[in-house]
C-alpha positions in Angstrom: 0.0 -0.2 -0.1 1.4 3.3 -1.1 1.6 6.2 1.4 -0.7 8.2 -0.8 -3.3 5.5 -0.9 -3.1 4.9 3.1 -3.6 8.8 3.4 -6.8 8.6 1.4 -8.0 5.7 3.4 -7.4 7.7 6.7 -9.1 10.5 5.3 -12.2 8.3 4.3 -12.4 7.4 7.9 -12.1 10.8 9.1 -15.0 11.6 6.8 -17.2 9.3 9.3 -16.4 11.6 12.3 -16.8 14.8 10.4 -20.3 14.0 9.2 -21.4 12.9 12.6 -20.0 16.1 14.3 -22.4 18.7 12.9 -25.4 16.5 13.6 -25.1 17.0 17.2 -26.5 20.2 18.9 -24.2 20.0 22.0 -20.8 21.8 21.2 -18.8 19.2 23.4 -19.9 16.4 21.0 -19.2 18.3 17.9 -15.6 19.2 19.2 -15.1 15.5 20.5 -16.1 14.1 16.8 -13.5 16.9 15.4 -10.7 15.6 17.6 -11.2 12.1 16.3 -11.2 13.2 12.8 -8.1 15.5 13.3 -6.1 12.8 14.4 -6.7 10.9 11.2 -6.3 13.9 9.1 -3.0 14.8 10.6 -1.7 11.4 9.8 -3.0 11.9 6.3 -0.9 15.0 5.8 2.2 13.4 7.4 2.0 10.6 4.8 1.8 13.4 1.9 4.6 15.1 3.6 2.6 18.3 3.7 4.3 19.6 6.9 2.5 23.0 7.3 -0.8 21.1 7.3 0.3 18.3 9.4 1.6 20.6 12.2 -1.6 22.6 11.8 -3.8 19.5 12.3 -1.8 18.3 15.1 -2.3 21.7 16.9 -6.2 21.5 15.8 -6.5 18.0 17.4 -5.0 19.3 20.6 -7.1 22.3 20.3 -10.4 20.2 19.8 -9.4 18.1 22.9 -8.8 21.1 25.0 -11.8 23.0 23.8 -14.1 20.1 25.2 -13.0 21.4 28.8 -12.6 25.1 28.1 -13.6 28.0 25.9 -11.1 30.5 27.5 -10.2 33.1 25.3 -6.7 33.0 26.3 -6.5 29.4 25.0 -7.8 30.7 21.5 -4.8 33.0 21.5 -2.7 30.5 22.5 -3.7 28.1 19.8 -3.8 30.9 17.1 -0.2 31.9 18.0 0.9 28.1 17.8 -0.6 27.8 14.4 1.2 31.1 13.3 4.6 30.1 14.5 3.9 26.4 13.0 3.2 28.0 9.6 6.2 30.3 9.9 8.7 27.4 10.7 7.1 25.0 8.2 6.4 27.6 5.5 6.4 26.1 1.9 4.5 28.9 -0.2 0.6 29.9 -0.8 -0.7 26.3 0.7 0.9 27.0 3.9 -1.0 30.6 4.1 -4.1 29.1 3.0 -4.0 26.1 5.7 -3.1 28.7 8.3 -6.1 30.8 7.6 -8.2 27.9 7.9 -6.8 26.8 11.0 -7.1 30.4 12.4 -10.9 30.4 11.7 -11.4 27.0 13.1 -9.4 27.8 16.2 -11.7 30.8 17.0 -14.8 28.5 16.0 -13.5 25.8 18.7 -13.3 28.4 21.6 -16.7 30.1 20.9 -19.3 29.0 23.4 -22.2 29.6 21.0 -22.7 26.6 18.7 -24.4 28.7 15.9 -21.5 30.8 15.6 -19.0 27.9 15.8 -20.9 26.4 12.9 -20.4 29.7 10.9 -16.8 29.9 11.8 -16.0 26.5 10.7 -17.8 26.8 7.2 -15.3 29.8 6.6 -12.4 27.8 8.0 -13.3 24.8 6.1 -13.6 26.6 2.6 -9.9 27.6 3.3 -8.9 24.0 3.8 -11.1 22.7 0.7 -8.9 24.9 -1.4 -5.7 23.9 0.3 -6.5 20.1 -0.2 -7.3 20.7 -4.1 -4.1 22.5 -4.4 -2.1 19.6 -2.9 -3.9 17.1 -4.8 -5.8 15.1 -2.3 -9.2 14.1 -3.7 -10.4 12.2 -0.8 -9.7 15.1 1.4 -11.5 17.5 -1.1 -14.6 15.4 -0.8 -14.4 15.3 3.0 -14.1 19.0 3.1 -17.4 19.2 0.7 -19.1 16.7 3.0 -18.0 18.6 6.0 -19.4 22.0 4.7 -22.7 20.0 3.7 -23.0 18.3 7.1 -22.5 21.6 8.7 -25.2 23.3 6.7 -27.6 20.5 7.3 -27.1 20.7 10.9 -27.4 24.7 10.6 -30.6 24.3 9.0 -32.1 21.6 11.3 -31.3 23.6 14.5 -31.9 27.3 13.0 -34.1 27.4 10.1 -36.2 24.4 10.3 -40.0 25.2 11.4 -40.8 23.7 14.9 -43.3 20.8 14.4 -47.1 22.0 14.5 -48.8 20.8 17.6 
């Protein structure tokens, strides 16, 4: 099995966690699923030797775990700073900047106490990751991000736009 094929398998498994994440209303369940997906996605980027993305996803995985227990603004700034430093150290061009922007939006989202705002910011961050994954040539990761945005939008509709059932 080639590293590329294995990376695509890991992302395919991560898709399951991503799809589940935004079908929950409780933010702790959302970020727990994202922690599981992040572990697999960071391994995917390591196999593809995309070091900025890999380091950002490792930071994101720790961030999701921490944000299950705290939404402190201090932690948000700590993780944004870590993402910026990681991007600087592993910089490899435009894809590094794009992945950093995605990570920043998702960091702000993860430490937001309001699940509605979390969903909105995650859509923006995911759009940057979608572009990143397209540029690095990871087709399964592109599908993953498209499904992630779709799942988020479905959850958003279910909780914020779907009319209440008539009594």
